[in-house]
C-alpha positions in Angstrom: -17.4 21.2 6.9 -14.1 20.2 8.5 -11.8 17.6 6.9 -9.6 15.1 8.9 -6.9 12.6 7.9 -7.1 9.2 9.7 -3.8 7.4 10.0 -4.3 3.7 10.6 -2.9 0.2 10.1 -4.5 -3.1 9.5 -3.9 -6.8 9.1 -5.6 -7.6 5.8 -5.9 -11.3 6.3 -9.6 -11.2 7.0 -10.6 -8.5 4.4 -11.3 -8.4 0.7 -9.0 -5.5 0.4 -9.5 -1.8 1.3 -12.3 -0.6 -1.0 -15.9 -1.3 -0.2 -17.5 -3.9 -2.5 -20.7 -5.8 -2.5 -19.3 -9.4 -2.1 -17.0 -9.2 0.9 -16.0 -7.4 4.1 -13.4 -4.6 3.5 -11.4 -2.3 5.6 -13.1 0.8 4.3 -16.5 -0.6 5.0 -15.5 -1.6 8.6 -14.0 1.9 9.3 -17.1 3.7 7.9 -19.3 1.5 10.1 -17.3 2.4 13.2 -17.4 6.1 12.4 -21.2 5.9 11.9 -21.6 4.1 15.2 -19.8 6.8 17.2 -20.9 9.9 15.3 -24.4 8.5 14.8 -24.7 9.2 11.1 -23.1 7.8 7.9 -19.6 9.2 7.3 -18.0 8.3 3.9 -14.2 8.0 3.9 -11.7 8.2 1.1 -8.5 6.2 1.2 -5.0 7.0 -0.1 -5.2 3.9 -2.3 -6.6 0.4 -2.7 -4.9 -2.6 -1.2 -5.9 -6.0 -2.6 -7.4 -8.9 -0.6 -5.1 -10.1 2.1 -2.6 -7.2 1.7 -1.7 -5.4 4.9 -1.0 -1.8 5.8 1.3 -0.6 8.5 0.3 2.9 7.4 -2.8 3.8 5.5 -4.3 7.3 5.3 -8.0 8.2 4.7 -10.0 11.4 5.0 -13.5 12.2 6.1 -15.5 15.3 6.6 -17.5 16.4 9.6 -19.9 19.3 9.9 -18.2 20.9 12.9 -14.8 21.0 14.5 -13.9 17.9 16.5 -12.1 19.2 19.6 -10.7 16.0 21.1 -9.3 13.9 18.2 -7.4 11.7 20.6 -10.7 10.8 22.3 -12.3 10.0 18.9 -9.3 7.8 17.9 -9.6 5.9 21.2 -13.3 5.4 20.9 -12.9 4.1 17.3 -10.2 1.7 18.4 -12.7 0.3 21.0 -15.3 -0.2 18.3 -13.1 -1.6 15.6 -12.0 -5.2 15.5 -8.5 -6.1 16.8 -7.0 -6.3 13.3 -7.6 -2.5 12.5 -5.9 0.2 14.6 -6.2 4.0 14.4 -2.9 5.7 15.1 -4.0 9.3 15.0 -6.6 11.7 13.5 -5.4 15.1 12.4 -7.2 18.2 10.9 -6.2 19.2 7.4 -7.1 21.8 4.9 -10.7 21.6 3.6 -9.4 20.8 0.1 -6.8 18.2 1.2 -7.3 14.8 -0.4 -6.0 11.5 1.0 -5.6 10.0 -2.5 -4.9 12.8 -4.9 -2.6 14.8 -2.7 -0.3 11.9 -1.8 3.2 12.5 -3.2 4.4 9.0 -2.7 3.5 5.6 -1.4 5.9 2.9 -0.1 5.3 -0.9 -0.1 7.5 -3.7 1.3 7.3 -7.4 0.3 8.9 -10.0 2.5 10.5 -13.1 1.2 12.3 -16.0 2.9 13.8 -19.4 2.1 13.5 -20.6 5.8 10.7 -22.4 7.4 9.6 -20.4 10.4 6.3 -21.0 12.2 6.3 -17.4 13.6 6.5 -15.5 10.3 4.8 -17.8 7.8 1.7 -15.6 7.7 3.7 -12.5 6.8 6.4 -13.8 4.4 6.4 -15.6 1.1 8.6 -18.7 1.2 10.7 -19.7 -1.8 12.3 -23.1 -2.4 15.0 -22.2 -4.9 18.1 -20.1 -4.6 17.7 -16.6 -5.9 20.3 -14.2 -7.4 19.5 -11.0 -5.6 22.3 -9.1 -7.3 20.5 -9.8 -10.6 17.2 -8.9 -9.1 18.6 -5.6 -7.9 20.0 -4.9 -11.3 16.6 -5.5 -12.7 15.2 -3.0 -10.2 17.5 -0.4 -11.6 15.8 -0.9 -15.0 12.5 0.2 -13.5 13.8 3.8 -13.2 14.1 4.0 -17.0 10.4 3.8 -17.6 7.1 5.4 -16.6 4.5 3.2 -18.4 4.0 0.0 -16.4 1.1 -1.5 -18.3 2.8 -4.9 -18.2 2.5 -5.0 -14.4 -1.1 -3.8 -14.2 -4.2 -5.8 -13.6 -6.3 -5.9 -16.8 -9.5 -3.9 -17.3 -9.1 -1.4 -14.5 -10.6 2.1 -14.4 -7.2 3.8 -14.4 -6.9 6.7 -16.9 -3.2 6.2 -17.3 -0.6 3.4 -16.5 2.2 5.9 -16.0 4.0 5.9 -12.6 7.2 7.5 -11.4 9.2 5.0 -9.4 11.4 6.7 -6.8 12.9 3.7 -5.0 13.2 0.0 -5.7 15.5 -2.7 -4.3 16.0 -5.8 -2.2 17.9 -5.8 1.1 18.5 -8.6 3.7 17.0 -8.3 7.1 17.9 -11.3 9.3 16.7 -14.4 7.5 14.2 -12.4 5.4 14.7 -10.5 2.1 12.7 -7.3 1.8 11.7 -5.6 -1.4 11.0 -1.9 -0.9 9.4 0.1 -3.6 8.3 3.8 -3.5 6.4 5.6 -6.3 4.1 8.5 -6.8 1.3 6.1 -7.6 0.7 2.4 -8.1 -1.5 0.4 -10.5 -3.8 -2.4 -9.4 -1.6 -5.5 -8.6 1.5 -3.6 -9.7 3.8 -4.5 -6.8 2.9 -8.2 -6.7 3.4 -8.4 -10.5 6.8 -6.7 -10.3 8.0 -9.0 -7.5 6.8 -12.1 -9.5 8.7 -10.9 -12.5 11.8 -10.2 -10.5 11.7 -13.7 -9.1 11.9 -14.9 -12.7 15.2 -12.9 -13.0 16.4 -14.3 -9.7 15.7 -17.9 -10.8 17.7 -17.3 -14.0 14.5 -17.8 -16.1 14.7 -14.2 -17.4 17.6 -12.1 -18.4 17.9 -8.4 -17.7 17.3 -7.7 -21.3 14.2 -9.9 -21.0 13.0 -7.9 -18.0 13.4 -4.7 -20.1 11.4 -6.3 -23.0 8.6 -7.2 -20.6 8.2 -3.6 -19.6 8.4 -2.3 -23.2 5.8 -4.9 -24.3 3.1 -3.2 -22.3 1.4 -6.6 -22.0 0.5 -8.2 -18.7 0.8 -11.6 -20.3 4.6 -11.1 -20.8 5.3 -10.5 -17.1 5.6 -13.0 -14.3 2.9 -14.5 -12.1 1.8 -12.2 -9.3 3.1 -13.3 -5.9 0.7 -13.9 -3.0 -0.7 -10.8 -1.2 -0.1 -12.0 2.4 3.6 -10.9 2.4 2.8 -7.4 1.0 2.6 -4.3 3.3 1.8 -0.7 2.6 4.2 1.1 4.9 4.0 4.8 4.2 2.1 7.5 2.5 3.6 11.0 2.1 1.9 14.4 1.8 3.0 18.0 1.4 3.4 19.8 4.7 1.1 22.6 3.7 -2.0 20.3 3.9 -1.8 20.1 7.7 -3.1 22.8 10.0 -1.2 22.0 13.2 2.5 22.6 13.0 3.3 20.1 15.7 1.5 17.4 13.8 3.4 18.3 10.7 6.6 17.6 12.5 5.3 14.3 13.8 3.9 13.1 10.5 6.4 14.6 8.0 9.5 14.3 10.1 
């Protein structure tokens, strides 16, 4: 069996998240159906993570196995793009080691959340609009507190199948891009609903409803009820997934993917 990584992006607006489920159309299901159509047999895929309903991905990675070497991967990617709906796009398909795993071998994942206080008909589907002034200096000070902890139970969806709520946050902060504020967070792993819960709690700090000490107490409480309300998913994007170079077979592709 040969293993391949698929690099893809999608607009999550019409999907009930990434992972296949019985009560709604998902990105994983749609991609598996496209593979089965072209390869003429069921082909299970495994994603780097699970995005919630309505959440987008500029860069998602998934792996699949095939019984023999696929010689023209660019041709396969083109054919899949013709089969897939317009809101899912395959960027590239690359061969990897037989034991490479899209989820477990990822060293980090990066999300961005887009916030604005301006009415703009051209980005309303991709940003979350706020109607009160926010203190972004205080919100960035709260972001710095995240680095002091590894247990983020307070920002996790309840009753998940996660074996641990420990995560190592590598980057977190707000930056202005035009008339939009962008929250960027990178970590070795994320819990269900974690980014949206963190952003919702940071907004409490920005609105002066929560102090920095209060933000710290929320984390230490390990209680989801203590954190802020999760922000809507339509403004959240998965933008990058990183892997060790040794997983890839083709050196040229390593340079393209890993920089």
